[in-house]
N, C-alpha and C positions, 0 to 999 in steps of 0.2 A: 458388534461393537464391544463385546467383552474383551476382544484382543487389544483394544486401545488401553483399557485399564491395566491389562497384564504388561503391555509394552512400556508404559510410562510409570507404572506403579502408583497411579492416583486412584485412591478409593472413592467410592461415591455411588449414589443411586443412578438410575437410568438417565436422569437429566445431566448429571456430571459426566457420565460416559459419553453421552451424545454431544455435550459441549466440547469435550476433548476431541471427538471425531471431527467436529466442525473446525476446530483449530487446525487439525492436520489437513483437512480438505481445503481450507483457505490457503495453506502453504502450497499444496499441490496445484491448486487453481492458479496461483501466482506463477508458479513454474510453467504451467501449461500455456498461459497467456504469453509469457516471455518467449517460450519456444515458438509459438505461433507467429510472433512478431520477428523472429530471427534474432532475438537478443539473449544475452546471458542474464542471469538473475540480478547481478549487481547493476547492470545498465538499466534493466527494467525497473528496479527499485528507484534508481535516480529519476527515471521518467515519471514514476508515480509521485515522487516528492515534488518534482517540478509542476506536475499537473495540479497538485493540491496547493502549492505555494504561490504559483504565478511566477512572473519573471523575477529572477534573482541573479546576482553576480555568481561567478564560479566560486569565489571565496565563501559566500553565504551558503551555496549549495554544499560545499565541502563540510561546513559546520553541521548542516542538517543531516548529512550522510555519515558524519563522524569519520571522514576520510581526509587525507592530505590534499593540498591544493594540486599537487602534481597528478595524483590518482584521479581527482575529480576532473581535471583538464583533459585527461585521456578519455574518461567516460564521456564527457561532453563531445569530444572529437568524434568518438564512435557513433554517438547518437546523431550528431550533425551529419555525418557521412551517410547514415541510413535515412536521413530526411525527417527524423523524429523531433529534432530541436533546431532552433535558429538563434543566432546571436544578433543583438541589435544594440545600438548606443542608447544609453539612458537619456530621456528627454530633460531630466533635471540636472544631470551632470554628464556632459558629453564625453568625459574621460572614462566613465564606467560603461562596461559592456555587460548586458544582461542576457541571460539564456532563457528561452521560452519554448514551450511545447508547440509544435506546428498543429494547425487545424487537421491536417491529414493524419497525424499520429493520434490525436484525440479521437478522430472518427474511427480509426482502426481499433483502438482499445474499446471504444463504446460498442462497436460492432461485435467484438468478441464477448463482451460482458453482458450485452443487452438481453439475450435469451434467459440467462440466469437471474438477472435483476428483475426482469418483467415477470417471470414465473414466481419468484419469491414475493414480489409486491402483490401479485394477484392472490396468492395464498393468504397473505396478511389481510388484504382487503376483504376476503371472504369471512374473516372472523368477526365476532361480535365486538363492538367498541370496547367493552370492558376487558375482553381478552387481549385486544390490541394494546391497551394501556399497560396491562401486566407485562406483556412481552417487551414493550418499549422501555418500561422502567427497568426490567431485568437486563436488557441489552445495554442500556445506558450505564448501569452499574458495572457490567462486564467491560465495557469500553474504559471506564474510569480505572478499574482494577488493572487492566492491561497497560494503560498509560503509566500508572504508578509502578508497575512491575518493570516496564522499560526504563523508567527513570532510575529505579533501584539498580538494575543491571548496568546502566551507564555509569552510575556513581561507583559501583564496585569495580568496573573496568578502569576507572580513572585512578584508582588507588595504587 
C-alpha cells in the first residue's frame, strides 16, 4: 500500500494510505463489472446512474452524466441494444419517454457485486456495535467529502 502514497503523492498514516487504495480498487471494480457486462465504462456509469435515479428522460440523464443529449441518446441506444435498459412512455405525460434499467440488468449487476457486498457486510456485522458506529460515521464523512469534491470539480469544469 505504500506504492499508493508514492503514486499519488498523498501523505498520511496507514488509514489514509488504505483509504487511497480503496478509492483505486473501487475504480478497478467498476471497470471489472463493466467488462463482465460487456460494456464500456461510460455506458456502465450511465447504467449505474439510472439504477440509482429510477426512470428518467434522456435529457435528465444527460444532465446527470454531464453529457450532451446526442451522446446520451447514443449511450441509451447501446444499453437498450444489450437489453440493459428499456424506454417507456411516462404515465403523467405521454409525450415524455423515460429510460429505465431492466430487471435482467439489475439482476446481472447484483450477481456480480453480491459476493463482495455480502462479505463486507459480514465483516462489519462481526464488529462490536461501537466499532460499527465509528466506521459508519467515518464512511459517512468520506461520502460527504467526495460529494463536495465532485461538486467542486464540476464547478471548476464549468468555468
